[in-house]
BATORKE-29545 format. One record per residue (C-alpha): residue number from 1; residue in three letters; x, z, y. Coordinates in Angstrom, 1 decimal, padded with zeros to 4 digits. Example, Ala and Ser with C-alpha at 12.3 -4.5 7.8 and 13.67 -1.06 7.14 Angstrom:
2
1_ala_012.3_007.8_-004.5
2_ser_013.7_007.1_-001.1
END
This chain:
437
1_met_006.9_115.4_-061.1
2_ile_005.5_116.4_-064.3
3_tyr_004.2_114.5_-067.2
4_phe_001.1_115.2_-069.4
5_ser_-000.4_113.9_-072.4
6_thr_-003.1_111.4_-072.5
7_asn_-005.0_113.4_-074.9
8_lys_-004.5_116.4_-072.6
9_ser_-004.0_119.2_-075.1
10_ser_-000.3_119.7_-074.8
11_thr_001.9_121.5_-072.1
12_pro_002.9_119.3_-069.1
13_val_006.6_118.6_-069.1
14_ser_009.5_117.6_-067.1
15_ile_010.8_113.8_-067.3
16_lys_013.7_115.1_-069.6
17_lys_011.4_116.8_-072.0
18_ala_009.2_113.7_-072.0
19_thr_011.9_111.5_-072.8
20_leu_013.6_113.5_-075.4
21_glu_010.1_114.1_-077.2
22_gly_008.8_110.6_-076.8
23_leu_005.3_111.2_-078.0
24_ala_003.3_114.5_-076.8
25_pro_002.8_117.2_-079.6
26_asp_-000.8_116.6_-079.3
27_gly_000.0_112.8_-080.3
28_gly_-000.8_111.4_-077.0
29_leu_001.4_109.4_-074.6
30_tyr_002.8_110.8_-071.4
31_val_001.7_109.7_-068.1
32_pro_003.2_111.1_-064.6
33_ser_000.9_113.7_-062.8
34_glu_000.5_111.3_-060.3
35_ile_001.7_107.9_-059.4
36_pro_004.5_107.7_-056.6
37_val_003.4_105.1_-053.6
38_phe_005.8_103.4_-051.7
39_ser_004.8_103.2_-047.9
40_ala_005.0_100.2_-045.6
41_pro_008.3_101.2_-044.1
42_glu_009.8_101.8_-047.6
43_met_008.2_098.4_-048.9
44_gln_009.8_096.7_-045.9
45_leu_013.1_098.0_-046.6
46_leu_013.2_096.9_-050.2
47_glu_012.0_093.4_-049.3
48_asp_015.6_092.0_-048.9
49_gly_016.9_094.3_-051.8
50_ser_018.7_093.5_-054.8
51_phe_017.0_093.8_-058.2
52_asn_019.3_097.1_-059.0
53_asn_018.4_098.3_-055.2
54_ile_014.6_098.1_-056.2
55_ala_014.9_099.5_-059.5
56_phe_017.0_102.4_-058.2
57_ala_014.0_103.1_-055.5
58_ile_011.5_103.2_-058.2
59_ala_013.4_105.4_-060.6
60_arg_014.3_107.8_-058.1
61_lys_010.8_108.5_-057.4
62_phe_009.8_109.2_-061.3
63_ile_013.1_111.2_-062.1
64_cys_012.8_113.4_-058.9
65_gly_016.1_115.0_-058.8
66_glu_016.6_115.5_-062.6
67_ile_019.6_113.2_-062.5
68_pro_021.7_113.4_-059.1
69_pro_021.1_110.0_-057.2
70_asp_024.8_108.9_-057.6
71_gln_024.8_109.1_-061.5
72_leu_021.2_107.4_-061.4
73_ser_022.9_104.6_-059.3
74_asp_025.6_104.3_-061.7
75_ile_023.2_104.2_-064.9
76_ile_020.9_101.6_-062.9
77_asp_024.0_099.5_-062.5
78_ser_024.9_099.7_-066.0
79_cys_021.7_098.6_-067.4
80_tyr_021.5_095.7_-065.3
81_pro_024.8_093.4_-064.8
82_phe_022.5_090.3_-065.5
83_glu_020.3_088.3_-063.4
84_thr_016.4_088.1_-063.3
85_pro_015.7_084.4_-062.6
86_leu_012.4_083.3_-061.0
87_val_012.2_079.7_-061.8
88_glu_009.3_077.5_-060.1
89_leu_008.3_074.8_-062.4
90_glu_005.9_073.3_-060.0
91_lys_004.5_074.4_-056.5
92_gly_003.0_078.1_-057.0
93_thr_003.7_078.2_-060.6
94_phe_006.8_080.3_-061.6
95_ile_008.4_081.5_-064.9
96_glu_010.2_084.9_-064.5
97_glu_013.0_084.6_-067.1
98_leu_013.6_088.1_-068.7
99_phe_015.8_087.1_-071.5
100_ser_019.5_087.3_-069.7
101_gly_020.2_090.7_-071.3
102_pro_022.3_091.2_-074.4
103_thr_019.5_090.7_-077.1
104_leu_018.1_087.7_-074.7
105_ala_014.4_089.4_-074.6
106_phe_012.8_091.4_-072.0
107_lys_013.0_094.5_-074.3
108_asp_016.4_095.0_-072.9
109_tyr_015.1_096.1_-069.7
110_gly_013.4_099.2_-071.0
111_ala_015.6_099.9_-073.8
112_arg_019.1_099.8_-071.8
113_phe_017.4_102.4_-069.4
114_leu_015.9_104.5_-071.9
115_ala_019.3_104.8_-073.9
116_arg_021.4_105.9_-071.0
117_leu_018.6_108.5_-069.9
118_thr_018.5_109.9_-073.6
119_gly_022.1_110.0_-073.9
120_tyr_022.4_111.6_-070.2
121_phe_019.8_114.4_-071.2
122_ala_021.1_114.6_-074.9
123_ser_024.6_115.6_-073.4
124_glu_023.0_118.3_-071.3
125_glu_021.1_119.7_-074.3
126_arg_023.9_119.3_-076.6
127_lys_021.9_118.0_-079.4
128_leu_021.8_115.1_-081.6
129_ile_018.9_112.7_-081.0
130_thr_017.0_110.7_-083.6
131_val_015.7_107.8_-082.1
132_leu_012.6_106.5_-084.3
133_val_011.2_103.0_-083.6
134_ala_008.7_100.6_-084.8
135_thr_009.5_097.2_-083.8
136_ser_007.7_093.7_-084.3
137_gly_010.9_092.0_-083.4
138_asp_012.5_092.0_-080.0
139_thr_012.1_096.0_-079.6
140_gly_014.3_096.8_-082.5
141_ser_017.1_094.3_-081.4
142_ala_017.0_095.4_-078.0
143_val_017.1_099.2_-078.9
144_ala_019.8_098.8_-081.5
145_tyr_022.2_097.2_-078.7
146_gly_020.9_099.5_-075.8
147_phe_021.8_102.7_-077.9
148_gln_024.9_101.3_-079.5
149_gly_027.9_103.8_-079.1
150_ile_025.6_106.2_-077.0
151_gln_026.8_109.6_-077.8
152_asn_024.5_112.4_-079.4
153_thr_022.2_109.7_-080.5
154_arg_021.2_107.8_-083.6
155_val_018.5_105.3_-084.1
156_val_016.1_104.3_-086.9
157_leu_014.5_101.0_-086.8
158_leu_011.1_100.3_-088.8
159_tyr_010.1_096.6_-088.8
160_pro_007.8_094.6_-091.1
161_ser_009.3_092.7_-093.8
162_gly_009.1_089.0_-093.6
163_lys_007.1_089.2_-090.2
164_val_010.1_088.8_-087.6
165_ser_012.2_085.7_-086.8
166_arg_015.2_085.4_-088.8
167_leu_017.4_085.8_-085.4
168_gln_015.6_088.9_-084.6
169_glu_016.1_090.3_-088.2
170_gln_019.9_089.5_-087.9
171_gln_020.1_091.5_-084.5
172_leu_018.3_094.6_-085.6
173_thr_020.0_094.7_-089.1
174_thr_023.5_094.3_-088.1
175_ala_024.1_096.6_-085.1
176_gly_025.8_099.0_-087.4
177_gly_027.4_102.3_-086.2
178_asn_024.7_104.8_-085.1
179_val_022.0_102.5_-086.1
180_gln_020.2_102.1_-089.3
181_ala_017.3_099.6_-090.0
182_leu_014.3_100.2_-092.6
183_glu_012.5_097.1_-093.8
184_val_008.9_098.1_-094.6
185_gln_006.7_096.2_-096.8
186_gly_003.7_096.1_-094.7
187_asp_002.8_094.8_-091.1
188_phe_003.5_096.4_-087.7
189_asp_000.7_098.6_-087.5
190_asp_002.1_100.2_-090.6
191_cys_005.2_100.7_-089.1
192_gln_003.8_102.1_-085.8
193_arg_001.6_104.5_-088.1
194_leu_004.8_105.8_-090.1
195_val_006.7_106.5_-086.7
196_lys_003.3_108.3_-085.2
197_gln_003.3_110.3_-088.7
198_ala_006.9_111.5_-088.5
199_phe_006.3_112.9_-084.9
200_thr_003.7_115.0_-086.0
201_asp_005.3_116.4_-089.2
202_pro_006.1_119.9_-088.5
203_glu_008.5_119.9_-091.5
204_leu_010.7_117.1_-090.1
205_lys_010.3_118.2_-086.4
206_glu_012.2_121.6_-087.6
207_arg_015.1_119.5_-089.4
208_leu_015.4_116.8_-086.6
209_thr_015.2_116.5_-082.9
210_leu_013.3_113.0_-082.6
211_thr_012.1_110.8_-080.1
212_ser_010.9_107.1_-079.7
213_ala_012.2_104.2_-078.0
214_asn_009.0_102.3_-078.4
215_ser_007.0_101.7_-075.1
216_ile_005.1_104.9_-076.3
217_asn_008.3_106.5_-074.5
218_ile_007.5_106.9_-070.6
219_ser_011.3_106.2_-069.8
220_arg_011.2_103.0_-071.6
221_leu_007.8_101.9_-069.8
222_ile_008.9_103.0_-066.2
223_pro_011.6_100.5_-066.0
224_gln_009.5_097.5_-067.1
225_ser_008.1_098.0_-063.7
226_phe_011.1_097.0_-062.1
227_tyr_011.0_093.2_-062.6
228_tyr_007.3_093.3_-061.5
229_ala_008.5_094.8_-058.2
230_trp_011.4_092.4_-058.0
231_ala_009.1_089.4_-058.5
232_thr_006.8_090.0_-056.0
233_leu_009.1_090.9_-053.2
234_his_011.6_087.9_-054.1
235_leu_008.3_085.7_-054.2
236_lys_007.5_086.5_-050.5
237_ala_011.0_086.6_-049.3
238_gln_012.1_083.3_-051.1
239_tyr_008.7_081.4_-050.9
240_gly_006.4_083.1_-048.4
241_leu_003.8_083.7_-051.3
242_glu_002.0_086.9_-051.7
243_gln_-000.4_088.5_-054.4
244_pro_000.6_086.6_-057.2
245_val_-001.2_086.6_-060.7
246_phe_001.1_087.8_-063.5
247_ser_000.2_086.3_-066.8
248_val_001.9_088.7_-069.5
249_pro_002.3_087.9_-073.1
250_ser_000.7_091.1_-074.6
251_gly_001.3_092.7_-078.1
252_asn_001.4_096.6_-077.6
253_tyr_000.5_096.3_-074.0
254_gly_003.5_098.4_-072.6
255_asn_004.6_095.4_-070.6
256_leu_001.1_095.0_-069.0
257_thr_000.8_098.6_-068.4
258_ala_004.1_098.8_-066.5
259_gly_002.6_095.9_-064.3
260_val_-000.5_098.1_-063.6
261_leu_002.1_100.9_-062.8
262_ala_003.9_098.6_-060.3
263_arg_000.5_097.6_-058.8
264_met_-000.4_101.3_-058.2
265_met_002.9_102.2_-056.4
266_gly_002.0_099.6_-054.1
267_phe_003.7_096.5_-055.1
268_pro_001.6_093.5_-053.8
269_ile_000.3_092.1_-057.1
270_gly_-003.3_090.2_-056.8
271_his_-004.4_089.9_-060.7
272_phe_-003.2_090.4_-064.2
273_ile_-003.9_088.2_-067.2
274_ala_-003.4_090.0_-070.5
275_ala_-002.5_086.9_-072.6
276_ser_-003.1_087.5_-076.5
277_asn_-002.9_085.7_-079.7
278_ala_-005.6_086.0_-082.4
279_asn_-004.9_089.8_-082.1
280_asp_-007.2_090.4_-079.4
281_ser_-008.5_093.7_-079.5
282_val_-008.2_094.3_-075.6
283_thr_-009.0_090.9_-074.8
284_arg_-012.7_091.5_-076.8
285_tyr_-012.8_095.0_-074.9
286_leu_-012.6_093.6_-071.5
287_asp_-015.2_091.0_-072.2
288_glu_-017.4_093.4_-074.2
289_gly_-016.5_097.1_-073.2
290_arg_-016.2_098.1_-076.5
291_tyr_-012.7_098.7_-078.4
292_asp_-012.9_097.5_-081.9
293_pro_-009.3_096.9_-083.2
294_his_-009.0_094.7_-086.3
295_pro_-006.1_094.5_-088.8
296_thr_-003.2_092.6_-087.6
297_ile_-003.3_088.9_-088.0
298_pro_000.2_087.0_-088.5
299_thr_000.8_084.3_-086.0
300_leu_003.7_082.4_-084.5
301_ser_003.7_084.7_-081.5
302_thr_005.0_087.3_-083.9
303_ala_006.1_089.9_-081.4
304_met_002.4_090.0_-080.1
305_asp_001.1_090.8_-083.7
306_val_-000.4_094.1_-083.1
307_gly_-003.9_095.1_-084.1
308_asn_-004.0_098.7_-082.3
309_pro_-002.0_098.8_-079.4
310_ser_-000.7_102.0_-078.5
311_asn_-000.2_101.5_-074.7
312_phe_-004.1_100.7_-074.5
313_ala_-004.4_104.7_-074.2
314_arg_-002.5_104.7_-071.1
315_leu_-004.3_101.7_-069.8
316_arg_-007.6_103.4_-070.2
317_his_-006.0_106.7_-068.5
318_phe_-005.0_104.8_-065.5
319_tyr_-008.6_103.3_-065.2
320_gly_-010.3_106.6_-065.9
321_asn_-011.7_104.8_-069.2
322_asp_-013.7_102.6_-066.8
323_his_-014.2_099.3_-068.5
324_his_-015.5_097.6_-065.2
325_ala_-012.5_098.9_-063.2
326_met_-010.1_097.5_-065.6
327_gly_-011.6_094.2_-065.6
328_lys_-011.5_093.7_-062.0
329_asp_-007.8_093.8_-062.2
330_ile_-007.2_092.3_-065.7
331_thr_-008.6_089.2_-067.5
332_gly_-008.1_088.8_-071.1
333_ile_-007.3_085.6_-072.6
334_ala_-006.6_085.0_-076.4
335_ile_-004.6_082.0_-077.0
336_ser_-004.6_080.0_-080.8
337_asp_-001.5_079.1_-082.5
338_asp_-002.5_075.3_-082.2
339_ala_-002.8_076.1_-078.4
340_thr_000.7_077.6_-078.4
341_val_002.4_074.9_-080.1
342_ala_000.6_072.3_-077.9
343_thr_001.8_074.1_-074.8
344_ile_005.3_074.3_-076.1
345_arg_005.1_070.5_-076.4
346_asp_003.5_070.0_-073.0
347_ile_005.7_072.2_-070.8
348_phe_008.7_070.2_-072.3
349_arg_007.1_066.9_-071.6
350_arg_006.2_067.8_-068.0
351_tyr_009.4_069.7_-066.8
352_gly_011.9_069.3_-069.5
353_tyr_011.8_073.0_-069.8
354_val_011.9_074.8_-073.4
355_ile_009.8_078.0_-073.7
356_asp_009.4_080.5_-076.9
357_pro_006.0_081.0_-078.4
358_his_005.0_084.1_-076.4
359_thr_005.7_082.5_-072.8
360_ala_003.7_079.6_-074.1
361_val_000.9_081.9_-074.8
362_gly_001.4_083.4_-071.3
363_phe_001.5_080.0_-069.7
364_arg_-001.8_078.6_-071.5
365_ala_-003.4_081.5_-070.5
366_leu_-002.7_081.2_-067.0
367_glu_-004.0_077.5_-066.9
368_glu_-007.2_078.5_-068.5
369_tyr_-007.5_081.4_-066.0
370_arg_-007.1_079.0_-063.1
371_gln_-009.6_076.8_-064.5
372_thr_-012.5_079.2_-065.0
373_ser_-011.7_081.4_-061.9
374_gly_-010.8_078.4_-059.4
375_ser_-007.9_080.8_-058.4
376_arg_-005.3_079.2_-056.1
377_ser_-003.2_082.4_-056.1
378_pro_000.7_082.0_-057.1
379_gly_001.0_082.6_-060.7
380_ile_004.1_084.0_-062.5
381_val_004.2_084.0_-066.2
382_leu_006.4_086.4_-068.0
383_ser_008.9_084.8_-070.2
384_thr_009.8_087.7_-072.7
385_ala_012.4_086.0_-075.2
386_his_015.0_083.1_-075.2
387_pro_013.6_080.2_-077.3
388_ala_016.4_080.3_-079.5
389_lys_015.1_083.3_-081.1
390_phe_012.2_081.4_-082.4
391_leu_014.0_078.3_-083.7
392_glu_011.6_077.5_-086.5
393_val_008.8_077.3_-084.2
394_ile_010.4_075.5_-081.2
395_glu_012.0_072.8_-083.4
396_asp_009.1_071.9_-085.4
397_ala_007.1_071.7_-082.1
398_leu_009.6_069.4_-080.1
399_glu_011.1_067.8_-083.3
400_lys_014.4_068.3_-081.9
401_glu_017.4_070.9_-082.4
402_ile_017.8_073.7_-079.9
403_glu_021.0_074.8_-078.8
404_ile_021.7_078.5_-080.0
405_pro_023.8_080.6_-077.5
406_glu_027.0_081.9_-078.8
407_arg_026.0_085.5_-078.7
408_leu_023.1_084.8_-081.3
409_ser_025.1_082.3_-083.5
410_val_027.6_085.0_-083.8
411_val_025.0_087.7_-085.1
412_leu_023.7_084.9_-087.8
413_glu_027.1_085.3_-089.4
414_lys_027.0_088.7_-089.9
415_lys_025.6_090.6_-093.1
416_lys_022.2_092.0_-093.2
417_gln_022.1_095.9_-093.8
418_ala_018.7_097.3_-094.2
419_ala_017.1_099.9_-096.6
420_met_013.6_098.7_-098.1
421_ile_010.6_101.3_-098.1
422_gly_006.9_100.9_-098.8
423_thr_004.1_102.0_-096.5
424_asp_003.7_105.6_-097.9
425_tyr_004.7_108.2_-095.2
426_arg_006.6_110.3_-097.7
427_glu_009.4_107.5_-098.4
428_leu_009.9_107.3_-094.7
429_ala_010.0_111.4_-094.5
430_asp_012.3_111.5_-097.4
431_phe_014.7_109.0_-095.8
432_leu_014.9_111.1_-092.5
433_lys_015.3_114.5_-094.4
434_his_018.4_113.1_-096.0
435_leu_020.1_112.0_-093.0
436_glu_023.3_113.9_-092.5
437_arg_023.2_116.1_-089.1
END
């Protein structure tokens, strides 16, 4: 399989080159030349499979022999030694808990897979790969821990100053080793812009071999399809339910794009809800057919504070720039901060279950979708982070203390290590040029 740019001005490449480049030379995002589809017999074989079996079956179709099957299987097993629970809150309503990994966030699924693929390909090429990442919170910590100790790689994380939770900041600034953090005096869109400028800087590309671990990297996007596939098959095997509606907390839209990818592969997904906060560029597009991104608005669901999401380019590609086609599969619903807090309280009152702000956005959006559409399909809300990662919001909402898992409390005791830069690209370029080779 080959991968080409959404801007269609770059030479198509292999999965190795797409992984190591991250962003295409023309500034576009890599997409597969064709979407592999699972046949009915293949799907039947996967129905009783473990998460790792399903992940391997998907990965193998996209890797297409560039990594031997036994080594690819080992990569999958090393990525996912943890569970992916599907919790039924009430009949037909489920929470898919995606926070059992080392950083307690769904980004672990993509970051760990990408880290190991990058390390494998970097070793083959005998190159030192510099991984450049913009993060609104959980991506940074997942990448930091995913790449920690991976040979032939080093990571530079850019995050917006004062716009991530304390726990998130501690995770992404204390990894150490081959991981460095840059605190940017701006918002996430500034961080993302700086990263994109670095990839199109010819002088920098002569000095360093750059790649990205954001969801602009196709090898971080592909593994995010694993948990959609797992949930649909598990739902059928354990509950006899099919064609679920997925409510997806959406910021940079990599998560939703991965779900669309899973659906295109043949996994039985009925519909998607793009659950956004006040940063509703895609929601407005789905309603109006016009893409008009606004500057980022700070909210309680900070990881979704993205005014101009990168993966929207992939979504438009998959739907042939057809607004109506996208609207048939995806409903956009924006949730306010007040509704987010009310939902956190309501879910705890009804079920004794604690959810983080992003999951609350997803749950409220599912409820609103059911009310307006009359849908009786099973619903799965993707729970993207452990509530302890957003202590202040949760404790204010519930007026009670939340227990912090040991792996997070240990991080809180470490000393933050980050360099401060402004939003001028020259500051980032100077920092990167002075990295030791």
